[in-house]
C-alpha positions in Angstrom: -26.8 -6.4 -30.6 -24.1 -9.0 -29.7 -22.1 -9.1 -26.5 -19.2 -7.2 -27.9 -21.3 -4.4 -29.2 -23.2 -4.2 -25.9 -19.9 -4.0 -24.0 -18.6 -1.3 -26.3 -21.8 0.7 -25.9 -21.6 0.4 -22.1 -18.0 1.4 -22.0 -18.6 4.5 -24.2 -21.6 5.5 -22.1 -19.6 5.1 -18.9 -16.7 7.1 -20.3 -19.0 9.9 -21.3 -20.6 9.9 -17.9 -17.2 10.1 -16.2 -16.0 12.9 -18.5 -19.3 14.8 -17.8 -18.9 14.6 -14.1 -15.2 15.7 -14.3 -16.3 18.8 -16.3 -19.5 19.7 -14.4 -18.3 19.0 -10.8 -15.2 19.5 -8.8 -14.4 15.8 -8.4 -10.9 14.6 -8.4 -9.7 11.4 -10.0 -9.4 9.6 -6.6 -13.0 10.4 -5.8 -14.2 9.1 -9.1 -12.2 5.9 -8.8 -13.5 5.4 -5.3 -17.1 5.7 -6.5 -16.4 3.3 -9.3 -14.9 0.8 -6.9 -18.0 1.1 -4.7 -20.2 0.6 -7.7 -18.1 -2.5 -8.6 -18.6 -3.9 -5.1 -22.4 -3.3 -5.4 -22.5 -5.1 -8.8 -20.3 -8.0 -7.5 -22.3 -8.5 -4.3 -25.6 -7.9 -6.1 -26.8 -6.1 -3.0 -28.4 -2.8 -2.1 -26.2 -0.8 0.2 -27.9 1.5 2.7 -26.1 4.4 4.4 -26.7 5.2 8.0 -25.1 7.7 10.3 -22.7 6.1 12.8 -24.3 7.4 16.0 -21.0 7.3 17.9 -19.6 9.9 15.6 -22.5 12.4 15.3 -21.5 16.0 15.8 -23.1 18.4 18.2 -24.6 21.4 16.6 -22.0 23.7 18.2 -19.0 21.7 16.8 -17.2 23.2 13.8 -15.2 20.3 12.5 -16.7 17.6 10.3 -15.7 14.2 11.8 -19.0 12.4 11.4 -19.0 9.2 9.5 -21.5 7.5 7.2 -21.3 3.8 7.4 -22.5 1.4 4.6 -24.6 -1.5 5.8 -25.0 -4.5 3.5 
């Protein structure tokens, strides 16, 4: 398969994946675009990104609001 056909195949698969997640999950367009931007960053930096809880923002068990943050570490 040449580069153009590979690109077309990738784009069709990506489009199908996005459409599937829109139908199966309650994800809005902004969330999907944000996830795609994050994936783009990962591809461009060619790095694994690990998520850790920012200890300064961890909630106590008796708190009701959800203000805890998850911070990416490159």
